[in-house]
N, C-alpha and C positions, 0 to 999 in steps of 0.2 A: 500348438496351444494358441485359440484366437487371442487377439490383443483386447486387453482389458485396460482402457485407457484410464490414466489418472496423471496429475501433475502437481507442483508444489510452487509457490511464490516465496520470494524474500526480497529485502533490501540489504544493502551493504553499508554499514556505519561509514560515514564520510562522503556517502554518495547517495544521499536521499532521493534524488530524482530519477534513479533508475530502480526498475522492477526487473528482477531476475526470475524467470520462469524455466523449471527444470521439469523435463517429461520423465515421470516416474512409472510409465506403463509397464505392464507386463505381457509377457506373449508376443506375438508378431502376426502381422497380416501382410502378404507379399503385394496386396493391392493398394496399400497406403504408400503414396508418393509425395506426399507434402503435408505441412500442418499450415494453421493460422490461428492467431491469438486476437481475440477481441477483448477490449477493454472498455466496459461502459460505465456511467457515472449514474448518480441517481437521479437525473433529469433525462436520461436516456440518451445522452450524447456519448459518441465513441471518441475515446482518448487515444491518441496516436502520436508518435514523434514527428517533430518538423520535417516536413518533406514527403511525409507518406501521404499519398492521394487516395487510399482506399479507407474504409472504416476498420480495417484488420490489419495486423502486422504479419507479413509472411514469415514462416518459421521453417528453414530447410531442415529435411531430415538428418542431414548431414552432423548436426550439432544437437546434442542432448540438451543444451540450455540455449537461452536467448537473453539479452539484456536490452531492455526497452527504456530508453532514456525520454520520459514524458511527462514527468511531474513536476510541478512548481509549488506545490504545498500537498499537506496531507489529504489524502483522498479514501473514499470507500468506493471500491470499483468491484462489479461483476466481472469475473474473469472468465472467459470461455475459451477453450482449446478445441480445435476441430482438426480431424485426421481426414484427408481427402485422396482420393484416387486420381489417376491420370488426366481425367475428364472434370476435376474439380468438383465432384460428387463428394458431399460428406458421408463418410462411412462411421465415423465415432465423434462424439462430442462429449465434453466433460466441463461442467461450470461450478465456480466457487465464488462466493461473496467474501472479499477480503478488505482488510483496513491496513492502509500503508501510512504509518504514523512517525517516521523517522524525523522529518523536520522537526515536529513539535518535541519528540523525545530528545533530539539532541540538545534543544534549547533546554529542556527540564534539566538535562544531566549538566549543562553549563552553570545551572543555578547551583546546583550541588556542588559543583567544582569552586563556584566563588565562595560559598559557605565555608569551604574547608580552607581557604585561602585569607580569609578575614583575619586581620591581626588580633581583633578583638571580639571573639564568638559570641560572648554575652550581647554585644550590640546588635547583632543581626537576631539574635534568639529573642530579643525583646521587641522587635519590629512586627507587630501583629500584622499588619498588612502585608508585609511580604509573604509570611507564612500563609495567612488567607488565600493570597493570590496564587501563590505556589500550589495550595491544596486545590483551588479551582481549576487551575490547569491539568494537575493530575486527575482530577474528577473528570473533566472533558474527555481526556483521551481514554481513560479507562471506560467511561460511560459509551463512547463510540464504540470501542471494542466489545463491549458487553451487547450493544444492540446487533453486531454482527453475529458474535458466538451464541447467543441465547434467542434473539429475537429474529435473526436473519432479515433484519431492517436496515437497508441501506440509507434510507432517508434520514432516520433518527441518528445512524451513525455519522452522515456527513455533517448534519447540523452540529453534533458534538464537536466533530473535528474542526469545522469552521469557527466555533467559539473558542477552541484551544488556540487556533492560528490568530484569532482577533487579539487575544491575550499577548502572543508573541510578537505580533506586528506592531503593537502599541505598548510595547514593554516599558517604554520610558515613564507610562502612567501607572505601572503595576509593580516595578521594582525599582 
């Protein structure tokens, strides 16, 4: 059965800088000897971990997953995996536009935790600015995700993620 290339991506709570890519391909092709992962941002720049000198991350066939420590904030990325032969000729390729939002989602959850720990919940419930700003944060995260899932629009997604990041980076002005 020939190789049908596919992959999935994820992030792990507590480690938002790391993208985990898992090869979910079916079938096989004995000519495939290696893989590469490309992570491209909305400006066409390649995102790679510190120390990587190519615009891709090598991914040995011996491992079904690869953890790539490359994010410093939320990002919309075009993820491309290539399966290559011994001459580094691309035999198969698969791409997916993905949103990596764990930095902002983690902060959002910290707001939820803080709400639960307030000794006088009615105090925070009456803080209109708090709730408006929390809703803005949720709106930007969700809008970025929707730009990807419905519009396949990396630029709008990144603009939304950047807006959410601005709120998080300036939380003293919002919460």
